[in-house]
Phi, psi and omega in degrees: 000317182282074175274177186061025177084006181301315179298322180292323178287329174295317179291333187273344183295155179280128176248145012286155182215143178272164180295326178293324176295317179296315183294324178296323188275314190228017181298336181276352182295138184264132174259121177276116187245158182303329182236045177134197181232165167207160175263162177299323179298309178307320184286309185292330178295351180278349180260162165295152180292132181211169176244125179267131178274341182207156178310323181297325182293324178286316180299319178294329175293322174289320177299323182278349183259353183297155176286191179277007170292348183275340186250163179289245181276123177298134176080001180274135181216129170267010184253315191250145177294155180285129178296153184298136179082359181291143179292351180261007179300128173297158170296132180292146177241140176251134181256000000 
């Protein structure tokens, strides 16, 4: 997901670093997602301000704050049955 060198620049940044510092430095970088794009700034502004101690912390923050543009079908799971009353319940079929 972190294409265009974004993962590398996050890794190469001096830590500890705050959310605001990363936004100021790399906020305009584009993340290519399966269903569109977002900038690092758009993603990190969804989070509360925090201080990242290591590059892994910053990467995980970006991974967890991307929108649903980063996933395939919203609400889809091939592992669990669809909960009763879910808006994603498939139509019943008769064989």
